[in-house]
N, C-alpha and C positions, 0 to 999 in steps of 0.2 A: 441729520442736522436740519433738513428741510421741514420735518415734522415739528421741530422745536420752533422754527420761525413762524410756521403756520399757527401753532398754538399761541404764540406770543401775540401775533396779529389779531387773532380772534379774541383773546383776553383784552387787548386794548380797545377793540371795537365794542365789546360788551361793557367795559368800564365807561367808555364815552357815552354810550346810550343810557346807561343807568344814571350817570351824573346829569345828563341833560333832562331826563325824566324827573329827577329830584329837583332840579332847578326850576323846571316848569311848574311842579307842584308848589314849591315855595312861592313862586311868582303869583300863582292863582290864589294862594292863601293871603298874600299881601294885598292883592286887588280886592279880595272879599272884605278884608278888614278896613281898607280905606274907603270902600264904597258904602260902608255902613250896613252891610248885609248882616242880619242877625243869625242867619243859618250858618253853620260851621262849614269851612272849606272842605272838610273831609266828606261831607254829604254831597257836595258839588262834584267831587272828583271820583264818584263811584262808577262812572261809565267806563267803557272799554278804552284802553290806551290805543293810540293810532298804530296801525301796522306799518312800521317804518320800512321793513324789508319789502313788503308788498307794494308800497308806494314807489320805492326806488326801482323795483323790477318793472312796474307799469310805466314809469317815466322812461326807462331805458328802451322798452319795446316801442313806445310812442315815438321816441327820437329815431330809432332805426326805421320805423315806418315812414317818417317824414323824409329821411335821407333816401329811402328807396323811391319815394314819390318825386323827389327832386332829381332823381337819376344820378346820384353821386357814386353809385357802385356800377362800374362798367368793366 
């Protein structure tokens, strides 16, 4: 049963990330249209997507480092 819960949680996270990336792409396309840019939004979005998991891990490590510097762990 635990494996089913884990699989459901991972599927939910994946769906959330995919939905937010699609929303961001739509937002960028709308901005390109309203700004009067003649270049298509698809050309603007050819760069690499941000590494969400990497940023979250880095943020967690930095927060732990700050807590150790403030001597919260004793």
